[in-house]
PDB file of N, CA, C and O in Angstrom, chain B, residues numbered from 101:
ATOM      1  N   UNK B 101      -6.971 -11.225  -5.759  1.00  0.00           N
ATOM      2  CA  UNK B 101      -7.222 -10.915  -4.371  1.00  0.00           C
ATOM      3  C   UNK B 101      -7.178  -9.398  -4.200  1.00  0.00           C
ATOM      4  O   UNK B 101      -6.318  -8.735  -4.780  1.00  0.00           O
ATOM      5  N   UNK B 102      -8.088  -8.851  -3.417  1.00  0.00           N
ATOM      6  CA  UNK B 102      -8.183  -7.417  -3.175  1.00  0.00           C
ATOM      7  C   UNK B 102      -7.886  -7.142  -1.704  1.00  0.00           C
ATOM      8  O   UNK B 102      -8.467  -7.768  -0.818  1.00  0.00           O
ATOM      9  N   UNK B 103      -6.982  -6.205  -1.452  1.00  0.00           N
ATOM     10  CA  UNK B 103      -6.628  -5.813  -0.092  1.00  0.00           C
ATOM     11  C   UNK B 103      -6.941  -4.333   0.089  1.00  0.00           C
ATOM     12  O   UNK B 103      -6.649  -3.517  -0.785  1.00  0.00           O
ATOM     13  N   UNK B 104      -7.535  -3.994   1.229  1.00  0.00           N
ATOM     14  CA  UNK B 104      -7.743  -2.600   1.625  1.00  0.00           C
ATOM     15  C   UNK B 104      -6.903  -2.396   2.883  1.00  0.00           C
ATOM     16  O   UNK B 104      -7.045  -3.148   3.848  1.00  0.00           O
ATOM     17  N   UNK B 105      -6.023  -1.380   2.885  1.00  0.00           N
ATOM     18  CA  UNK B 105      -5.113  -1.154   3.995  1.00  0.00           C
ATOM     19  C   UNK B 105      -5.217   0.271   4.513  1.00  0.00           C
ATOM     20  O   UNK B 105      -5.415   1.215   3.749  1.00  0.00           O
ATOM     21  N   UNK B 106      -5.079   0.405   5.824  1.00  0.00           N
ATOM     22  CA  UNK B 106      -4.890   1.697   6.471  1.00  0.00           C
ATOM     23  C   UNK B 106      -3.559   1.587   7.210  1.00  0.00           C
ATOM     24  O   UNK B 106      -3.400   0.744   8.093  1.00  0.00           O
ATOM     25  N   UNK B 107      -2.605   2.444   6.845  1.00  0.00           N
ATOM     26  CA  UNK B 107      -1.258   2.380   7.395  1.00  0.00           C
ATOM     27  C   UNK B 107      -1.048   3.588   8.292  1.00  0.00           C
ATOM     28  O   UNK B 107      -1.305   4.722   7.888  1.00  0.00           O
ATOM     29  N   UNK B 108      -0.573   3.340   9.525  1.00  0.00           N
ATOM     30  CA  UNK B 108      -0.292   4.437  10.453  1.00  0.00           C
ATOM     31  C   UNK B 108       1.176   4.416  10.845  1.00  0.00           C
ATOM     32  O   UNK B 108       1.855   3.395  10.738  1.00  0.00           O
ATOM     33  N   UNK B 109       1.644   5.565  11.298  1.00  0.00           N
ATOM     34  CA  UNK B 109       3.038   5.748  11.676  1.00  0.00           C
ATOM     35  C   UNK B 109       3.533   7.063  11.082  1.00  0.00           C
ATOM     36  O   UNK B 109       2.750   7.996  10.905  1.00  0.00           O
ATOM     37  N   UNK B 110       4.809   7.144  10.778  1.00  0.00           N
ATOM     38  CA  UNK B 110       5.364   8.329  10.116  1.00  0.00           C
ATOM     39  C   UNK B 110       5.339   8.048   8.622  1.00  0.00           C
ATOM     40  O   UNK B 110       6.342   7.641   8.036  1.00  0.00           O
ATOM     41  N   UNK B 111       4.163   8.275   8.008  1.00  0.00           N
ATOM     42  CA  UNK B 111       3.920   7.857   6.629  1.00  0.00           C
ATOM     43  C   UNK B 111       3.478   8.995   5.708  1.00  0.00           C
ATOM     44  O   UNK B 111       3.183   8.765   4.535  1.00  0.00           O
ATOM     45  N   UNK B 112       3.432  10.213   6.232  1.00  0.00           N
ATOM     46  CA  UNK B 112       3.097  11.355   5.373  1.00  0.00           C
ATOM     47  C   UNK B 112       4.267  12.324   5.357  1.00  0.00           C
ATOM     48  O   UNK B 112       4.911  12.558   6.379  1.00  0.00           O
ATOM     49  N   UNK B 113       4.533  12.887   4.178  1.00  0.00           N
ATOM     50  CA  UNK B 113       5.616  13.850   4.036  1.00  0.00           C
ATOM     51  C   UNK B 113       6.993  13.217   3.949  1.00  0.00           C
ATOM     52  O   UNK B 113       8.007  13.900   4.098  1.00  0.00           O
ATOM     53  N   UNK B 114       7.030  11.902   3.706  1.00  0.00           N
ATOM     54  CA  UNK B 114       8.308  11.174   3.670  1.00  0.00           C
ATOM     55  C   UNK B 114       8.456  10.324   2.406  1.00  0.00           C
ATOM     56  O   UNK B 114       9.330   9.460   2.337  1.00  0.00           O
ATOM     57  N   UNK B 115       7.611  10.565   1.417  1.00  0.00           N
ATOM     58  CA  UNK B 115       7.696   9.818   0.164  1.00  0.00           C
ATOM     59  C   UNK B 115       7.053   8.451   0.192  1.00  0.00           C
ATOM     60  O   UNK B 115       7.342   7.609  -0.659  1.00  0.00           O
ATOM     61  N   UNK B 116       6.175   8.216   1.168  1.00  0.00           N
ATOM     62  CA  UNK B 116       5.553   6.897   1.294  1.00  0.00           C
ATOM     63  C   UNK B 116       4.732   6.540   0.058  1.00  0.00           C
ATOM     64  O   UNK B 116       4.871   5.440  -0.476  1.00  0.00           O
ATOM     65  N   UNK B 117       3.879   7.455  -0.403  1.00  0.00           N
ATOM     66  CA  UNK B 117       2.997   7.137  -1.531  1.00  0.00           C
ATOM     67  C   UNK B 117       3.792   6.842  -2.804  1.00  0.00           C
ATOM     68  O   UNK B 117       3.475   5.901  -3.531  1.00  0.00           O
ATOM     69  N   UNK B 118       4.812   7.636  -3.070  1.00  0.00           N
ATOM     70  CA  UNK B 118       5.644   7.397  -4.251  1.00  0.00           C
ATOM     71  C   UNK B 118       6.353   6.045  -4.133  1.00  0.00           C
ATOM     72  O   UNK B 118       6.397   5.271  -5.089  1.00  0.00           O
ATOM     73  N   UNK B 119       6.907   5.773  -2.946  1.00  0.00           N
ATOM     74  CA  UNK B 119       7.588   4.486  -2.730  1.00  0.00           C
ATOM     75  C   UNK B 119       6.618   3.323  -2.865  1.00  0.00           C
ATOM     76  O   UNK B 119       6.965   2.282  -3.423  1.00  0.00           O
ATOM     77  N   UNK B 120       5.402   3.499  -2.354  1.00  0.00           N
ATOM     78  CA  UNK B 120       4.385   2.452  -2.457  1.00  0.00           C
ATOM     79  C   UNK B 120       4.038   2.188  -3.917  1.00  0.00           C
ATOM     80  O   UNK B 120       3.861   1.037  -4.317  1.00  0.00           O
ATOM     81  N   UNK B 121       3.941   3.247  -4.710  1.00  0.00           N
ATOM     82  CA  UNK B 121       3.634   3.095  -6.129  1.00  0.00           C
ATOM     83  C   UNK B 121       4.775   2.376  -6.853  1.00  0.00           C
ATOM     84  O   UNK B 121       4.532   1.457  -7.636  1.00  0.00           O
ATOM     85  N   UNK B 122       5.995   2.784  -6.599  1.00  0.00           N
ATOM     86  CA  UNK B 122       7.145   2.162  -7.262  1.00  0.00           C
ATOM     87  C   UNK B 122       7.241   0.678  -6.938  1.00  0.00           C
ATOM     88  O   UNK B 122       7.478  -0.145  -7.821  1.00  0.00           O
ATOM     89  N   UNK B 123       7.053   0.342  -5.656  1.00  0.00           N
ATOM     90  CA  UNK B 123       7.153  -1.059  -5.235  1.00  0.00           C
ATOM     91  C   UNK B 123       5.986  -1.868  -5.800  1.00  0.00           C
ATOM     92  O   UNK B 123       6.173  -3.020  -6.191  1.00  0.00           O
ATOM     93  N   UNK B 124       4.790  -1.288  -5.851  1.00  0.00           N
ATOM     94  CA  UNK B 124       3.639  -1.981  -6.444  1.00  0.00           C
ATOM     95  C   UNK B 124       3.917  -2.296  -7.909  1.00  0.00           C
ATOM     96  O   UNK B 124       3.577  -3.376  -8.391  1.00  0.00           O
ATOM     97  N   UNK B 125       4.535  -1.356  -8.613  1.00  0.00           N
ATOM     98  CA  UNK B 125       4.877  -1.592 -10.020  1.00  0.00           C
ATOM     99  C   UNK B 125       5.879  -2.734 -10.148  1.00  0.00           C
ATOM    100  O   UNK B 125       5.781  -3.529 -11.083  1.00  0.00           O
ATOM    101  N   UNK B 126       6.843  -2.835  -9.225  1.00  0.00           N
ATOM    102  CA  UNK B 126       7.809  -3.937  -9.243  1.00  0.00           C
ATOM    103  C   UNK B 126       7.118  -5.290  -9.081  1.00  0.00           C
ATOM    104  O   UNK B 126       7.524  -6.278  -9.692  1.00  0.00           O
ATOM    105  N   UNK B 127       6.081  -5.325  -8.262  1.00  0.00           N
ATOM    106  CA  UNK B 127       5.339  -6.566  -7.997  1.00  0.00           C
ATOM    107  C   UNK B 127       4.192  -6.785  -8.987  1.00  0.00           C
ATOM    108  O   UNK B 127       3.472  -7.779  -8.881  1.00  0.00           O
ATOM    109  N   UNK B 128       4.012  -5.875  -9.942  1.00  0.00           N
ATOM    110  CA  UNK B 128       2.897  -5.946 -10.898  1.00  0.00           C
ATOM    111  C   UNK B 128       1.537  -5.969 -10.199  1.00  0.00           C
ATOM    112  O   UNK B 128       0.660  -6.764 -10.537  1.00  0.00           O
ATOM    113  N   UNK B 129       1.386  -5.082  -9.220  1.00  0.00           N
ATOM    114  CA  UNK B 129       0.138  -4.952  -8.478  1.00  0.00           C
ATOM    115  C   UNK B 129      -0.560  -3.673  -8.905  1.00  0.00           C
ATOM    116  O   UNK B 129       0.076  -2.737  -9.391  1.00  0.00           O
ATOM    117  N   UNK B 130      -1.877  -3.640  -8.718  1.00  0.00           N
ATOM    118  CA  UNK B 130      -2.687  -2.509  -9.152  1.00  0.00           C
ATOM    119  C   UNK B 130      -3.523  -1.981  -8.000  1.00  0.00           C
ATOM    120  O   UNK B 130      -3.809  -2.706  -7.047  1.00  0.00           O
ATOM    121  N   UNK B 131      -3.912  -0.716  -8.089  1.00  0.00           N
ATOM    122  CA  UNK B 131      -4.743  -0.102  -7.061  1.00  0.00           C
ATOM    123  C   UNK B 131      -4.414   1.365  -6.917  1.00  0.00           C
ATOM    124  O   UNK B 131      -4.131   2.043  -7.906  1.00  0.00           O
ATOM    125  N   UNK B 132      -4.449   1.868  -5.678  1.00  0.00           N
ATOM    126  CA  UNK B 132      -4.184   3.281  -5.416  1.00  0.00           C
ATOM    127  C   UNK B 132      -3.736   3.474  -3.977  1.00  0.00           C
ATOM    128  O   UNK B 132      -3.899   2.594  -3.131  1.00  0.00           O
ATOM    129  N   UNK B 133      -3.162   4.658  -3.718  1.00  0.00           N
ATOM    130  CA  UNK B 133      -2.727   5.043  -2.377  1.00  0.00           C
ATOM    131  C   UNK B 133      -3.021   6.529  -2.197  1.00  0.00           C
ATOM    132  O   UNK B 133      -2.868   7.315  -3.132  1.00  0.00           O
ATOM    133  N   UNK B 134      -3.449   6.916  -0.977  1.00  0.00           N
ATOM    134  CA  UNK B 134      -3.711   8.336  -0.715  1.00  0.00           C
ATOM    135  C   UNK B 134      -3.552   8.654   0.761  1.00  0.00           C
ATOM    136  O   UNK B 134      -3.757   7.799   1.622  1.00  0.00           O
ATOM    137  N   UNK B 135      -3.179   9.909   1.042  1.00  0.00           N
ATOM    138  CA  UNK B 135      -3.083  10.386   2.409  1.00  0.00           C
ATOM    139  C   UNK B 135      -4.480  10.674   2.947  1.00  0.00           C
ATOM    140  O   UNK B 135      -5.360  11.127   2.215  1.00  0.00           O
ATOM    141  N   UNK B 136      -4.672  10.404   4.239  1.00  0.00           N
ATOM    142  CA  UNK B 136      -5.913  10.765   4.918  1.00  0.00           C
ATOM    143  C   UNK B 136      -5.640  11.920   5.876  1.00  0.00           C
ATOM    144  O   UNK B 136      -4.503  12.128   6.300  1.00  0.00           O
ATOM    145  N   UNK B 137      -6.683  12.666   6.213  1.00  0.00           N
ATOM    146  CA  UNK B 137      -6.536  13.847   7.065  1.00  0.00           C
ATOM    147  C   UNK B 137      -6.018  13.536   8.457  1.00  0.00           C
ATOM    148  O   UNK B 137      -5.444  14.410   9.107  1.00  0.00           O
ATOM    149  N   UNK B 138      -6.210  12.300   8.932  1.00  0.00           N
ATOM    150  CA  UNK B 138      -5.774  11.957  10.291  1.00  0.00           C
ATOM    151  C   UNK B 138      -4.297  11.541  10.365  1.00  0.00           C
ATOM    152  O   UNK B 138      -3.827  11.112  11.420  1.00  0.00           O
ATOM    153  N   UNK B 139      -3.561  11.667   9.244  1.00  0.00           N
ATOM    154  CA  UNK B 139      -2.142  11.333   9.234  1.00  0.00           C
ATOM    155  C   UNK B 139      -1.832   9.912   8.806  1.00  0.00           C
ATOM    156  O   UNK B 139      -0.666   9.529   8.715  1.00  0.00           O
ATOM    157  N   UNK B 140      -2.871   9.123   8.541  1.00  0.00           N
ATOM    158  CA  UNK B 140      -2.669   7.758   8.057  1.00  0.00           C
ATOM    159  C   UNK B 140      -2.695   7.758   6.530  1.00  0.00           C
ATOM    160  O   UNK B 140      -2.982   8.774   5.896  1.00  0.00           O
ATOM    161  N   UNK B 141      -2.391   6.601   5.959  1.00  0.00           N
ATOM    162  CA  UNK B 141      -2.441   6.426   4.511  1.00  0.00           C
ATOM    163  C   UNK B 141      -3.397   5.280   4.217  1.00  0.00           C
ATOM    164  O   UNK B 141      -3.346   4.235   4.865  1.00  0.00           O
ATOM    165  N   UNK B 142      -4.272   5.487   3.230  1.00  0.00           N
ATOM    166  CA  UNK B 142      -5.215   4.460   2.796  1.00  0.00           C
ATOM    167  C   UNK B 142      -4.743   3.910   1.460  1.00  0.00           C
ATOM    168  O   UNK B 142      -4.218   4.642   0.621  1.00  0.00           O
ATOM    169  N   UNK B 143      -4.939   2.607   1.275  1.00  0.00           N
ATOM    170  CA  UNK B 143      -4.468   1.965   0.054  1.00  0.00           C
ATOM    171  C   UNK B 143      -5.385   0.812  -0.316  1.00  0.00           C
ATOM    172  O   UNK B 143      -5.905   0.113   0.553  1.00  0.00           O
ATOM    173  N   UNK B 144      -5.577   0.622  -1.615  1.00  0.00           N
ATOM    174  CA  UNK B 144      -6.210  -0.591  -2.134  1.00  0.00           C
ATOM    175  C   UNK B 144      -5.210  -1.216  -3.097  1.00  0.00           C
ATOM    176  O   UNK B 144      -4.631  -0.532  -3.941  1.00  0.00           O
ATOM    177  N   UNK B 145      -5.015  -2.524  -2.958  1.00  0.00           N
ATOM    178  CA  UNK B 145      -4.043  -3.247  -3.772  1.00  0.00           C
ATOM    179  C   UNK B 145      -4.682  -4.529  -4.269  1.00  0.00           C
ATOM    180  O   UNK B 145      -5.360  -5.227  -3.515  1.00  0.00           O
ATOM    181  N   UNK B 146      -4.463  -4.842  -5.556  1.00  0.00           N
ATOM    182  CA  UNK B 146      -4.985  -6.075  -6.142  1.00  0.00           C
ATOM    183  C   UNK B 146      -3.878  -6.834  -6.850  1.00  0.00           C
ATOM    184  O   UNK B 146      -2.963  -6.251  -7.431  1.00  0.00           O
ATOM    185  N   UNK B 147      -3.993  -8.156  -6.781  1.00  0.00           N
ATOM    186  CA  UNK B 147      -3.053  -9.030  -7.464  1.00  0.00           C
ATOM    187  C   UNK B 147      -3.056 -10.395  -6.813  1.00  0.00           C
ATOM    188  O   UNK B 147      -3.868 -10.658  -5.926  1.00  0.00           O
ATOM    189  N   UNK B 148      -2.150 -11.275  -7.243  1.00  0.00           N
ATOM    190  CA  UNK B 148      -2.052 -12.599  -6.625  1.00  0.00           C
ATOM    191  C   UNK B 148      -1.721 -12.474  -5.135  1.00  0.00           C
ATOM    192  O   UNK B 148      -0.883 -11.662  -4.744  1.00  0.00           O
ATOM    193  N   UNK B 149      -2.382 -13.281  -4.316  1.00  0.00           N
ATOM    194  CA  UNK B 149      -2.255 -13.141  -2.859  1.00  0.00           C
ATOM    195  C   UNK B 149      -0.805 -13.217  -2.386  1.00  0.00           C
ATOM    196  O   UNK B 149      -0.406 -12.445  -1.514  1.00  0.00           O
ATOM    197  N   UNK B 150      -0.006 -14.135  -2.944  1.00  0.00           N
ATOM    198  CA  UNK B 150       1.380 -14.252  -2.486  1.00  0.00           C
ATOM    199  C   UNK B 150       2.174 -12.984  -2.794  1.00  0.00           C
ATOM    200  O   UNK B 150       3.014 -12.573  -1.993  1.00  0.00           O
ATOM    201  N   UNK B 151       1.920 -12.363  -3.942  1.00  0.00           N
ATOM    202  CA  UNK B 151       2.613 -11.124  -4.294  1.00  0.00           C
ATOM    203  C   UNK B 151       2.164  -9.965  -3.402  1.00  0.00           C
ATOM    204  O   UNK B 151       2.983  -9.147  -2.983  1.00  0.00           O
ATOM    205  N   UNK B 152       0.870  -9.898  -3.117  1.00  0.00           N
ATOM    206  CA  UNK B 152       0.380  -8.834  -2.236  1.00  0.00           C
ATOM    207  C   UNK B 152       0.942  -9.030  -0.838  1.00  0.00           C
ATOM    208  O   UNK B 152       1.309  -8.054  -0.184  1.00  0.00           O
ATOM    209  N   UNK B 153       1.019 -10.263  -0.364  1.00  0.00           N
ATOM    210  CA  UNK B 153       1.603 -10.514   0.962  1.00  0.00           C
ATOM    211  C   UNK B 153       3.065 -10.080   1.020  1.00  0.00           C
ATOM    212  O   UNK B 153       3.497  -9.504   2.019  1.00  0.00           O
ATOM    213  N   UNK B 154       3.828 -10.346  -0.031  1.00  0.00           N
ATOM    214  CA  UNK B 154       5.225  -9.897  -0.083  1.00  0.00           C
ATOM    215  C   UNK B 154       5.292  -8.366  -0.083  1.00  0.00           C
ATOM    216  O   UNK B 154       6.154  -7.773   0.564  1.00  0.00           O
ATOM    217  N   UNK B 155       4.377  -7.744  -0.812  1.00  0.00           N
ATOM    218  CA  UNK B 155       4.305  -6.285  -0.867  1.00  0.00           C
ATOM    219  C   UNK B 155       3.993  -5.706   0.512  1.00  0.00           C
ATOM    220  O   UNK B 155       4.602  -4.719   0.924  1.00  0.00           O
ATOM    221  N   UNK B 156       3.050  -6.316   1.224  1.00  0.00           N
ATOM    222  CA  UNK B 156       2.697  -5.846   2.568  1.00  0.00           C
ATOM    223  C   UNK B 156       3.905  -5.966   3.498  1.00  0.00           C
ATOM    224  O   UNK B 156       4.107  -5.103   4.353  1.00  0.00           O
ATOM    225  N   UNK B 157       4.702  -7.012   3.347  1.00  0.00           N
ATOM    226  CA  UNK B 157       5.927  -7.146   4.137  1.00  0.00           C
ATOM    227  C   UNK B 157       6.864  -5.978   3.857  1.00  0.00           C
ATOM    228  O   UNK B 157       7.480  -5.436   4.775  1.00  0.00           O
ATOM    229  N   UNK B 158       6.970  -5.590   2.584  1.00  0.00           N
ATOM    230  CA  UNK B 158       7.796  -4.429   2.220  1.00  0.00           C
ATOM    231  C   UNK B 158       7.255  -3.162   2.888  1.00  0.00           C
ATOM    232  O   UNK B 158       8.029  -2.338   3.376  1.00  0.00           O
ATOM    233  N   UNK B 159       5.933  -3.008   2.911  1.00  0.00           N
ATOM    234  CA  UNK B 159       5.327  -1.846   3.566  1.00  0.00           C
ATOM    235  C   UNK B 159       5.695  -1.829   5.045  1.00  0.00           C
ATOM    236  O   UNK B 159       6.090  -0.791   5.576  1.00  0.00           O
ATOM    237  N   UNK B 160       5.568  -2.970   5.708  1.00  0.00           N
ATOM    238  CA  UNK B 160       5.882  -3.052   7.138  1.00  0.00           C
ATOM    239  C   UNK B 160       7.314  -2.625   7.425  1.00  0.00           C
ATOM    240  O   UNK B 160       7.595  -2.047   8.475  1.00  0.00           O
ATOM    241  N   UNK B 161       8.220  -2.911   6.492  1.00  0.00           N
ATOM    242  CA  UNK B 161       9.623  -2.526   6.657  1.00  0.00           C
ATOM    243  C   UNK B 161       9.856  -1.040   6.384  1.00  0.00           C
ATOM    244  O   UNK B 161      10.940  -0.526   6.661  1.00  0.00           O
ATOM    245  N   UNK B 162       8.860  -0.353   5.850  1.00  0.00           N
ATOM    246  CA  UNK B 162       8.923   1.096   5.695  1.00  0.00           C
ATOM    247  C   UNK B 162       9.580   1.619   4.435  1.00  0.00           C
ATOM    248  O   UNK B 162       9.758   2.832   4.322  1.00  0.00           O
ATOM    249  N   UNK B 163       9.952   0.782   3.484  1.00  0.00           N
ATOM    250  CA  UNK B 163      10.559   1.185   2.213  1.00  0.00           C
ATOM    251  C   UNK B 163      11.936   1.840   2.369  1.00  0.00           C
ATOM    252  O   UNK B 163      12.881   1.434   1.693  1.00  0.00           O
ATOM    253  N   UNK B 164      12.072   2.844   3.245  1.00  0.00           N
ATOM    254  CA  UNK B 164      13.373   3.480   3.494  1.00  0.00           C
ATOM    255  C   UNK B 164      13.393   4.065   4.903  1.00  0.00           C
ATOM    256  O   UNK B 164      12.382   4.033   5.605  1.00  0.00           O
ATOM    257  N   UNK B 165      14.525   4.592   5.313  1.00  0.00           N
ATOM    258  CA  UNK B 165      14.742   4.956   6.716  1.00  0.00           C
ATOM    259  C   UNK B 165      13.900   6.109   7.233  1.00  0.00           C
ATOM    260  O   UNK B 165      13.766   6.263   8.447  1.00  0.00           O
ATOM    261  N   UNK B 166      13.325   6.928   6.353  1.00  0.00           N
ATOM    262  CA  UNK B 166      12.517   8.049   6.799  1.00  0.00           C
ATOM    263  C   UNK B 166      11.076   7.651   7.090  1.00  0.00           C
ATOM    264  O   UNK B 166      10.333   8.411   7.711  1.00  0.00           O
ATOM    265  N   UNK B 167      10.685   6.477   6.649  1.00  0.00           N
ATOM    266  CA  UNK B 167       9.325   5.989   6.853  1.00  0.00           C
ATOM    267  C   UNK B 167       9.304   5.039   8.041  1.00  0.00           C
ATOM    268  O   UNK B 167      10.149   4.151   8.157  1.00  0.00           O
ATOM    269  N   UNK B 168       8.312   5.241   8.935  1.00  0.00           N
ATOM    270  CA  UNK B 168       8.129   4.326  10.061  1.00  0.00           C
ATOM    271  C   UNK B 168       6.667   3.873  10.064  1.00  0.00           C
ATOM    272  O   UNK B 168       5.757   4.686  10.224  1.00  0.00           O
ATOM    273  N   UNK B 169       6.456   2.580   9.888  1.00  0.00           N
ATOM    274  CA  UNK B 169       5.110   2.015   9.909  1.00  0.00           C
ATOM    275  C   UNK B 169       4.873   1.416  11.297  1.00  0.00           C
ATOM    276  O   UNK B 169       5.588   0.510  11.724  1.00  0.00           O
ATOM    277  N   UNK B 170       3.860   1.937  11.991  1.00  0.00           N
ATOM    278  CA  UNK B 170       3.522   1.444  13.320  1.00  0.00           C
ATOM    279  C   UNK B 170       2.454   0.354  13.281  1.00  0.00           C
ATOM    280  O   UNK B 170       2.497  -0.598  14.060  1.00  0.00           O
ATOM    281  N   UNK B 171       1.492   0.504  12.362  1.00  0.00           N
ATOM    282  CA  UNK B 171       0.385  -0.452  12.318  1.00  0.00           C
ATOM    283  C   UNK B 171      -0.218  -0.467  10.910  1.00  0.00           C
ATOM    284  O   UNK B 171      -0.233   0.544  10.208  1.00  0.00           O
ATOM    285  N   UNK B 172      -0.716  -1.649  10.522  1.00  0.00           N
ATOM    286  CA  UNK B 172      -1.436  -1.790   9.258  1.00  0.00           C
ATOM    287  C   UNK B 172      -2.725  -2.551   9.529  1.00  0.00           C
ATOM    288  O   UNK B 172      -2.701  -3.677  10.026  1.00  0.00           O
ATOM    289  N   UNK B 173      -3.848  -1.927   9.198  1.00  0.00           N
ATOM    290  CA  UNK B 173      -5.147  -2.585   9.280  1.00  0.00           C
ATOM    291  C   UNK B 173      -5.442  -3.123   7.886  1.00  0.00           C
ATOM    292  O   UNK B 173      -5.529  -2.355   6.928  1.00  0.00           O
ATOM    293  N   UNK B 174      -5.597  -4.446   7.768  1.00  0.00           N
ATOM    294  CA  UNK B 174      -5.773  -5.082   6.461  1.00  0.00           C
ATOM    295  C   UNK B 174      -7.116  -5.791   6.388  1.00  0.00           C
ATOM    296  O   UNK B 174      -7.477  -6.560   7.278  1.00  0.00           O
ATOM    297  N   UNK B 175      -7.853  -5.521   5.314  1.00  0.00           N
ATOM    298  CA  UNK B 175      -9.082  -6.260   5.001  1.00  0.00           C
ATOM    299  C   UNK B 175      -8.877  -6.916   3.645  1.00  0.00           C
ATOM    300  O   UNK B 175      -8.549  -6.243   2.667  1.00  0.00           O
ATOM    301  N   UNK B 176      -9.070  -8.240   3.584  1.00  0.00           N
ATOM    302  CA  UNK B 176      -8.904  -8.992   2.334  1.00  0.00           C
ATOM    303  C   UNK B 176     -10.264  -9.422   1.815  1.00  0.00           C
ATOM    304  O   UNK B 176     -11.149  -9.795   2.586  1.00  0.00           O
ATOM    305  N   UNK B 177     -10.420  -9.364   0.490  1.00  0.00           N
ATOM    306  CA  UNK B 177     -11.609  -9.914  -0.143  1.00  0.00           C
ATOM    307  C   UNK B 177     -11.173 -10.676  -1.395  1.00  0.00           C
ATOM    308  O   UNK B 177     -10.149 -10.366  -2.003  1.00  0.00           O
ATOM    309  N   UNK B 178     -11.960 -11.661  -1.759  1.00  0.00           N
ATOM    310  CA  UNK B 178     -11.628 -12.515  -2.906  1.00  0.00           C
ATOM    311  C   UNK B 178     -11.755 -11.791  -4.235  1.00  0.00           C
ATOM    312  O   UNK B 178     -10.907 -11.957  -5.112  1.00  0.00           O
ATOM    313  N   UNK B 179     -12.792 -10.999  -4.397  1.00  0.00           N
ATOM    314  CA  UNK B 179     -13.023 -10.325  -5.673  1.00  0.00           C
ATOM    315  C   UNK B 179     -12.064  -9.180  -5.903  1.00  0.00           C
ATOM    316  O   UNK B 179     -11.443  -8.682  -4.965  1.00  0.00           O
ATOM    317  N   UNK B 180     -11.942  -8.760  -7.156  1.00  0.00           N
ATOM    318  CA  UNK B 180     -11.110  -7.616  -7.494  1.00  0.00           C
ATOM    319  C   UNK B 180     -11.958  -6.545  -8.160  1.00  0.00           C
ATOM    320  O   UNK B 180     -12.991  -6.847  -8.758  1.00  0.00           O
ATOM    321  N   UNK B 181     -11.524  -5.296  -8.056  1.00  0.00           N
ATOM    322  CA  UNK B 181     -12.238  -4.184  -8.677  1.00  0.00           C
ATOM    323  C   UNK B 181     -11.774  -3.931 -10.103  1.00  0.00           C
ATOM    324  O   UNK B 181     -12.406  -3.165 -10.830  1.00  0.00           O
ATOM    325  N   UNK B 182     -10.689  -4.558 -10.508  1.00  0.00           N
ATOM    326  CA  UNK B 182     -10.230  -4.451 -11.885  1.00  0.00           C
ATOM    327  C   UNK B 182      -9.362  -3.249 -12.193  1.00  0.00           C
ATOM    328  O   UNK B 182      -9.382  -2.748 -13.317  1.00  0.00           O
ATOM    329  N   UNK B 183      -8.595  -2.774 -11.216  1.00  0.00           N
ATOM    330  CA  UNK B 183      -7.680  -1.665 -11.484  1.00  0.00           C
ATOM    331  C   UNK B 183      -6.683  -2.068 -12.571  1.00  0.00           C
ATOM    332  O   UNK B 183      -6.301  -3.234 -12.670  1.00  0.00           O
ATOM    333  N   UNK B 184      -6.270  -1.103 -13.378  1.00  0.00           N
ATOM    334  CA  UNK B 184      -5.341  -1.356 -14.492  1.00  0.00           C
ATOM    335  C   UNK B 184      -3.930  -0.837 -14.229  1.00  0.00           C
ATOM    336  O   UNK B 184      -3.000  -1.137 -14.976  1.00  0.00           O
ATOM    337  N   UNK B 185      -3.781  -0.051 -13.153  1.00  0.00           N
ATOM    338  CA  UNK B 185      -2.483   0.512 -12.776  1.00  0.00           C
ATOM    339  C   UNK B 185      -2.513   0.837 -11.295  1.00  0.00           C
ATOM    340  O   UNK B 185      -3.541   0.658 -10.642  1.00  0.00           O
ATOM    341  N   UNK B 186      -1.397   1.316 -10.756  1.00  0.00           N
ATOM    342  CA  UNK B 186      -1.326   1.732  -9.365  1.00  0.00           C
ATOM    343  C   UNK B 186      -1.107   3.242  -9.368  1.00  0.00           C
ATOM    344  O   UNK B 186      -0.107   3.733  -9.892  1.00  0.00           O
ATOM    345  N   UNK B 187      -2.054   3.972  -8.775  1.00  0.00           N
ATOM    346  CA  UNK B 187      -2.017   5.428  -8.833  1.00  0.00           C
ATOM    347  C   UNK B 187      -1.910   6.060  -7.444  1.00  0.00           C
ATOM    348  O   UNK B 187      -2.248   5.451  -6.429  1.00  0.00           O
ATOM    349  N   UNK B 188      -1.433   7.287  -7.442  1.00  0.00           N
ATOM    350  CA  UNK B 188      -1.398   8.108  -6.224  1.00  0.00           C
ATOM    351  C   UNK B 188      -2.570   9.073  -6.312  1.00  0.00           C
ATOM    352  O   UNK B 188      -2.730   9.790  -7.300  1.00  0.00           O
ATOM    353  N   UNK B 189      -3.383   9.080  -5.268  1.00  0.00           N
ATOM    354  CA  UNK B 189      -4.530  10.016  -5.244  1.00  0.00           C
ATOM    355  C   UNK B 189      -4.187  11.225  -4.391  1.00  0.00           C
ATOM    356  O   UNK B 189      -5.010  12.128  -4.240  1.00  0.00           O
TER     357      UNK B 189
END
């Protein structure tokens, strides 16, 4: 399952991308995460749907106290792009 996410809130300058990468590695998920100029974070994540859903729940909780997630726009697709790791762009 492939998920494309746009995360808004206090998500830049607080270690969000590093935390997202670490947590993705814990769940054995693949893809990438990057900051956007408008202050949001864009992410693509691939893996079993139940694991990605658990990961998204972790994102909603903000990983740690300095991160605040206000909204997540999620698009799901059945196919995968075949990422081999989770990277920070």
